[in-house]
C-alpha positions as CSV (number, residue, x, y, z in Angstrom):
1,M,127.8,84.7,132.8
2,L,123.9,85.6,133.5
3,I,123.7,89.6,133.8
4,E,119.9,88.9,136.2
5,D,118.0,92.5,136.8
6,D,114.7,91.5,139.0
7,P,114.0,95.4,141.0
8,S,110.4,94.1,141.5
9,G,110.4,90.3,141.4
10,E,109.1,90.5,145.0
11,L,105.7,92.1,143.9
12,R,103.7,89.2,142.6
13,Y,99.9,89.3,142.8
14,E,99.0,86.3,140.3
15,G,100.4,82.5,140.2
16,A,103.5,81.5,141.7
17,D,106.5,83.6,143.1
18,I,109.3,82.9,140.0
19,T,112.5,81.5,141.4
20,P,115.1,84.1,140.0
21,F,118.1,82.2,138.2
22,F,120.7,83.0,141.0
23,R,118.8,80.3,142.6
24,M,119.0,77.9,140.4
25,A,122.6,78.6,139.2
26,P,124.9,80.8,141.5
27,E,128.1,80.3,140.3
28,R,127.0,81.5,136.9
29,T,124.8,84.5,137.0
30,I,125.0,88.5,138.7
31,Y,121.5,89.1,140.3
32,L,120.7,93.1,140.4
33,S,118.4,94.1,142.4
34,T,116.9,97.0,144.5
35,F,115.0,98.4,148.2
36,S,114.1,101.2,145.9
37,K,110.9,99.4,144.6
38,T,110.1,97.4,147.4
39,L,111.0,99.0,150.5
40,A,111.1,103.1,150.1
41,P,111.3,105.0,146.6
42,G,113.4,107.0,148.7
43,I,116.4,104.8,149.4
44,R,118.4,104.4,146.5
45,L,119.6,101.5,147.3
46,G,120.3,98.3,145.2
47,Y,122.2,95.6,145.9
48,I,124.2,92.5,144.2
49,V,124.0,89.1,144.7
50,A,127.5,87.0,142.5
51,P,130.4,84.8,142.9
52,Q,132.7,86.3,145.7
53,T,135.1,86.5,142.6
54,I,133.2,89.1,141.0
55,I,131.6,90.6,144.4
56,R,135.2,92.3,144.8
57,R,135.9,93.2,141.4
58,F,132.5,95.4,142.0
59,V,133.6,96.5,144.7
60,Q,136.6,98.1,143.8
61,A,134.8,99.4,140.7
62,K,132.3,101.2,143.0
63,Q,135.4,102.4,145.4
64,G,136.5,104.3,141.9
65,A,133.2,105.6,141.4
66,D,132.0,107.3,144.7
67,L,133.8,105.1,147.7
68,H,130.5,104.1,149.2
69,T,127.0,104.2,149.3
70,A,125.6,106.3,151.9
71,T,126.1,103.8,155.8
72,F,123.0,105.1,157.1
73,A,120.9,103.9,154.2
74,Q,122.6,100.7,154.1
75,R,121.9,100.3,158.2
76,I,118.2,101.3,157.9
77,A,117.9,98.4,154.9
78,A,120.2,95.8,156.9
79,D,118.5,96.4,160.2
80,I,114.7,96.2,158.4
81,C,115.9,92.3,156.6
82,E,118.0,91.0,159.7
83,R,114.4,92.2,161.9
84,G,112.2,90.6,159.2
85,I,110.0,93.8,158.4
86,F,111.5,93.8,155.1
87,K,109.4,90.2,154.0
88,Q,106.4,91.9,156.1
89,H,106.0,95.0,154.0
90,V,106.5,93.3,151.3
91,R,103.7,91.1,152.0
92,K,101.6,94.7,152.8
93,I,102.1,96.2,149.5
94,R,101.8,93.4,147.1
95,A,98.3,93.3,148.4
96,V,98.2,97.1,147.8
97,Y,99.6,97.3,144.5
98,H,97.4,93.9,143.6
99,E,94.0,96.0,144.5
100,R,95.6,99.4,142.8
101,R,96.3,97.3,139.6
102,D,92.9,95.3,139.4
103,A,91.1,99.0,139.5
104,M,92.9,99.9,136.4
105,L,92.1,97.1,134.3
106,E,88.8,97.5,135.5
107,S,89.0,101.3,134.6
108,L,90.9,100.7,131.2
109,D,88.2,97.8,130.8
110,S,85.2,100.6,131.5
111,H,86.6,103.8,130.2
112,W,88.8,102.9,127.4
113,P,87.9,102.7,123.3
114,N,87.5,99.0,121.9
115,E,90.7,99.2,119.5
116,C,93.1,100.0,122.9
117,S,95.0,96.7,124.5
118,W,96.9,96.0,127.8
119,T,98.7,93.3,128.9
120,R,97.5,92.1,132.7
121,P,100.8,92.1,134.6
122,K,101.2,89.2,137.3
123,G,103.4,91.6,138.8
124,G,105.8,94.6,139.1
125,L,104.1,98.4,139.0
126,F,103.2,99.0,135.3
127,L,101.3,97.7,132.6
128,W,102.4,97.9,129.1
129,A,98.8,99.3,127.0
130,R,98.5,100.0,123.4
131,V,95.7,102.7,121.6
132,P,95.1,102.8,117.7
133,E,98.1,103.0,115.2
134,T,97.5,106.4,114.0
135,I,98.4,107.7,117.3
136,D,101.3,108.7,118.6
137,T,102.1,108.9,122.4
138,K,104.4,111.0,122.6
139,E,102.4,113.4,120.7
140,M,99.5,112.8,122.7
141,L,101.0,113.3,126.5
142,V,100.7,117.2,126.0
143,R,96.8,116.8,125.9
144,A,97.2,114.0,129.0
145,I,99.5,116.4,131.0
146,E,96.7,119.3,130.3
147,R,93.7,116.7,132.4
148,K,96.6,115.8,134.6
149,V,97.3,112.8,133.6
150,A,100.4,111.1,132.4
151,Y,102.5,108.7,131.6
152,V,105.6,107.2,129.7
153,P,105.3,106.9,126.0
154,G,106.1,103.4,124.6
155,L,109.0,105.4,122.1
156,A,111.3,105.5,125.1
157,F,111.1,101.6,125.4
158,Y,112.4,101.1,122.0
159,P,116.5,101.9,120.4
160,G,116.2,104.4,118.2
161,E,113.3,106.3,116.9
162,K,111.4,102.6,115.8
163,G,108.6,101.0,117.7
164,G,106.6,102.0,120.2
165,K,104.7,104.9,118.8
166,S,101.3,103.9,120.0
167,A,102.2,102.3,122.9
168,M,102.2,103.4,126.7
169,R,103.7,102.2,130.4
170,L,100.9,103.0,133.3
171,N,102.1,103.0,136.4
172,F,99.6,102.2,139.2
173,S,101.4,101.7,142.4
174,N,101.6,105.4,142.5
175,A,98.1,106.7,143.0
176,S,95.1,105.9,145.0
177,I,92.4,103.5,143.3
178,E,90.0,106.8,143.0
179,Q,93.2,108.7,141.1
180,I,93.6,105.9,139.2
181,R,89.8,105.5,138.4
182,T,89.9,109.5,137.1
183,G,93.1,109.2,135.0
184,V,92.2,106.4,133.3
185,Q,88.8,107.7,132.6
186,R,90.8,110.9,131.1
187,L,93.2,108.7,129.5
188,G,90.2,107.2,127.5
189,E,88.7,110.4,126.6
190,V,92.3,112.0,125.1
191,I,92.6,108.7,123.3
192,R,89.3,108.9,121.7
193,E,89.7,112.7,120.9
194,S,93.2,111.7,119.2
195,R,91.8,109.6,116.7
Protein backbone atom coordinates (compact mmCIF):
# COMPACT_ATOMS: atom_id res chain seq x y z
CA MET A 1 0.00 0.00 0.00
CA LEU A 2 1.06 3.56 -0.68
CA ILE A 3 0.30 6.23 1.93
CA GLU A 4 -0.16 9.60 0.24
CA ASP A 5 -0.11 12.56 2.64
CA ASP A 6 -1.42 15.57 0.73
CA PRO A 7 -2.50 18.41 3.05
CA SER A 8 -1.99 21.21 0.52
CA GLY A 9 -2.36 19.57 -2.89
CA GLU A 10 -5.30 21.86 -3.70
CA LEU A 11 -3.04 24.90 -3.36
CA ARG A 12 -1.30 25.06 -6.74
CA TYR A 13 -0.10 28.38 -8.21
CA GLU A 14 1.91 27.34 -11.25
CA GLY A 15 1.75 24.52 -13.72
CA ALA A 16 -0.92 21.89 -14.05
CA ASP A 17 -2.61 20.39 -11.03
CA ILE A 18 -0.88 17.21 -9.88
CA THR A 19 -3.03 14.10 -10.04
CA PRO A 20 -2.94 12.32 -6.67
CA PHE A 21 -1.81 8.69 -6.68
CA PHE A 22 -5.13 7.58 -5.20
CA ARG A 23 -6.85 8.63 -8.45
CA MET A 24 -4.51 6.35 -10.42
CA ALA A 25 -4.38 3.40 -8.03
CA PRO A 26 -7.29 3.67 -5.57
CA GLU A 27 -7.05 0.02 -4.53
CA ARG A 28 -3.39 0.47 -3.52
CA THR A 29 -3.44 3.95 -1.94
CA ILE A 30 -4.38 5.42 1.42
CA TYR A 31 -4.87 9.15 0.76
CA LEU A 32 -4.64 11.54 3.72
CA SER A 33 -5.61 15.20 3.68
CA THR A 34 -7.08 17.97 5.83
CA PHE A 35 -9.40 20.95 5.68
CA SER A 36 -7.13 22.95 7.99
CA LYS A 37 -4.86 24.09 5.13
CA THR A 38 -7.62 24.96 2.68
CA LEU A 39 -10.94 25.63 4.40
CA ALA A 40 -9.86 27.15 7.73
CA PRO A 41 -6.96 26.57 10.14
CA GLY A 42 -9.39 26.28 13.06
CA ILE A 43 -11.23 23.38 11.47
CA ARG A 44 -8.90 20.62 12.61
CA LEU A 45 -10.57 18.05 10.43
CA GLY A 46 -8.70 15.52 8.33
CA TYR A 47 -9.95 12.85 5.99
CA ILE A 48 -8.86 9.59 4.43
CA VAL A 49 -9.69 8.08 1.05
CA ALA A 50 -8.91 4.36 0.95
CA PRO A 51 -10.39 0.97 0.09
CA GLN A 52 -13.48 0.22 2.23
CA THR A 53 -11.78 -2.64 4.12
CA ILE A 54 -9.07 -0.25 5.31
CA ILE A 55 -11.57 2.49 6.17
CA ARG A 56 -13.41 0.03 8.45
CA ARG A 57 -10.16 -0.61 10.32
CA PHE A 58 -9.49 3.12 10.69
CA VAL A 59 -13.00 3.65 12.05
CA GLN A 60 -12.41 0.94 14.66
CA ALA A 61 -9.03 2.41 15.64
CA LYS A 62 -10.49 5.93 15.91
CA GLN A 63 -13.35 4.73 18.09
CA GLY A 64 -10.80 3.20 20.42
CA ALA A 65 -8.91 6.50 20.57
CA ASP A 66 -11.62 9.16 20.91
CA LEU A 67 -14.96 7.84 19.62
CA HIS A 68 -15.33 10.46 16.87
CA THR A 69 -14.43 13.92 15.61
CA ALA A 70 -16.72 16.80 16.59
CA THR A 71 -19.97 16.39 14.68
CA PHE A 72 -20.47 20.15 14.23
CA ALA A 73 -17.14 20.57 12.39
CA GLN A 74 -17.92 17.56 10.20
CA ARG A 75 -21.36 18.93 9.31
CA ILE A 76 -19.93 22.34 8.40
CA ALA A 77 -17.26 20.80 6.14
CA ALA A 78 -19.77 18.43 4.52
CA ASP A 79 -22.24 21.26 3.82
CA ILE A 80 -19.53 23.48 2.34
CA CYS A 81 -18.36 20.67 0.06
CA GLU A 82 -21.86 19.57 -0.98
CA ARG A 83 -22.88 23.10 -1.99
CA GLY A 84 -19.71 23.67 -4.05
CA ILE A 85 -18.50 26.43 -1.76
CA PHE A 86 -15.25 24.61 -1.03
CA LYS A 87 -14.08 24.72 -4.67
CA GLN A 88 -14.91 28.44 -4.88
CA HIS A 89 -13.03 29.08 -1.65
CA VAL A 90 -9.97 27.14 -2.87
CA ARG A 91 -9.89 29.24 -6.06
CA LYS A 92 -9.98 32.40 -3.93
CA ILE A 93 -7.21 31.38 -1.53
CA ARG A 94 -5.07 30.12 -4.42
CA ALA A 95 -5.09 33.66 -5.83
CA VAL A 96 -4.36 35.24 -2.42
CA TYR A 97 -1.54 32.82 -1.55
CA HIS A 98 -0.10 33.13 -5.05
CA GLU A 99 0.23 36.91 -4.55
CA ARG A 100 1.80 36.41 -1.14
CA ARG A 101 4.24 33.82 -2.46
CA ASP A 102 5.28 36.18 -5.24
CA ALA A 103 5.70 39.04 -2.75
CA MET A 104 7.98 36.86 -0.62
CA LEU A 105 10.06 35.79 -3.63
CA GLU A 106 10.45 39.41 -4.78
CA SER A 107 11.41 40.52 -1.27
CA LEU A 108 13.97 37.74 -0.93
CA ASP A 109 15.55 38.85 -4.22
CA SER A 110 15.67 42.44 -2.97
CA HIS A 111 16.71 42.05 0.65
CA TRP A 112 18.70 38.87 1.21
CA PRO A 113 22.43 38.46 0.66
CA ASN A 114 23.56 36.80 -2.58
CA GLU A 115 24.91 33.77 -0.67
CA CYS A 116 21.36 32.78 0.29
CA SER A 117 19.12 30.58 -1.82
CA TRP A 118 15.47 29.51 -1.74
CA THR A 119 12.94 27.40 -3.55
CA ARG A 120 10.21 28.73 -5.81
CA PRO A 121 7.30 26.51 -4.75
CA LYS A 122 4.60 25.88 -7.32
CA GLY A 123 2.09 25.35 -4.54
CA GLY A 124 1.66 24.88 -0.83
CA LEU A 125 2.14 27.34 2.02
CA PHE A 126 5.90 27.47 2.54
CA LEU A 127 9.22 27.93 0.87
CA TRP A 128 12.59 26.51 1.89
CA ALA A 129 15.51 28.89 2.28
CA ARG A 130 19.22 28.45 2.92
CA VAL A 131 21.62 30.94 4.46
CA PRO A 132 25.45 30.76 4.48
CA GLU A 133 26.66 27.53 6.11
CA THR A 134 28.39 29.45 8.88
CA ILE A 135 24.98 30.51 10.24
CA ASP A 136 22.93 28.29 12.53
CA THR A 137 19.28 29.20 11.91
CA LYS A 138 18.24 27.82 15.30
CA GLU A 139 20.58 30.25 17.05
CA MET A 140 19.67 33.07 14.65
CA LEU A 141 15.97 32.65 15.48
CA VAL A 142 16.46 34.46 18.82
CA ARG A 143 17.69 37.58 17.01
CA ALA A 144 14.91 37.31 14.43
CA ILE A 145 12.25 37.12 17.13
CA GLU A 146 13.72 40.24 18.74
CA ARG A 147 12.86 41.92 15.42
CA LYS A 148 9.36 40.38 15.51
CA VAL A 149 10.00 37.85 12.74
CA ALA A 150 9.78 34.08 13.04
CA TYR A 151 10.48 31.01 10.92
CA VAL A 152 11.01 27.31 11.53
CA PRO A 153 14.71 26.37 11.67
CA GLY A 154 15.69 23.67 9.18
CA LEU A 155 16.92 21.37 11.92
CA ALA A 156 13.26 20.58 12.77
CA PHE A 157 12.89 18.77 9.42
CA TYR A 158 15.84 16.40 9.77
CA PRO A 159 16.20 13.32 11.97
CA GLY A 160 18.51 13.71 14.94
CA GLU A 161 20.90 16.63 14.99
CA LYS A 162 22.10 16.29 11.40
CA GLY A 163 21.13 18.49 8.51
CA GLY A 164 19.19 21.69 8.12
CA LYS A 165 21.50 23.79 10.30
CA SER A 166 21.66 26.61 7.78
CA ALA A 167 18.13 26.23 6.42
CA MET A 168 14.67 27.46 7.35
CA ARG A 169 11.05 27.12 6.35
CA LEU A 170 9.22 30.38 5.65
CA ASN A 171 5.43 30.65 5.61
CA PHE A 172 3.81 33.07 3.18
CA SER A 173 0.15 32.24 3.79
CA ASN A 174 -0.41 33.80 7.19
CA ALA A 175 0.74 37.40 6.69
CA SER A 176 -0.25 40.36 4.56
CA ILE A 177 1.96 41.36 1.63
CA GLU A 178 3.24 44.33 3.63
CA GLN A 179 4.08 42.11 6.60
CA ILE A 180 5.86 39.68 4.29
CA ARG A 181 7.97 42.47 2.78
CA THR A 182 8.84 43.88 6.21
CA GLY A 183 9.61 40.46 7.67
CA VAL A 184 11.84 39.39 4.78
CA GLN A 185 13.73 42.69 4.97
CA ARG A 186 14.26 42.26 8.72
CA LEU A 187 15.43 38.68 8.22
CA GLY A 188 17.89 39.89 5.59
CA GLU A 189 19.33 42.31 8.14
CA VAL A 190 19.59 39.55 10.76
CA ILE A 191 21.37 37.29 8.26
CA ARG A 192 23.89 39.99 7.43
CA GLU A 193 24.56 40.60 11.13
CA SER A 194 24.96 36.84 11.74
CA ARG A 195 27.66 36.35 9.09
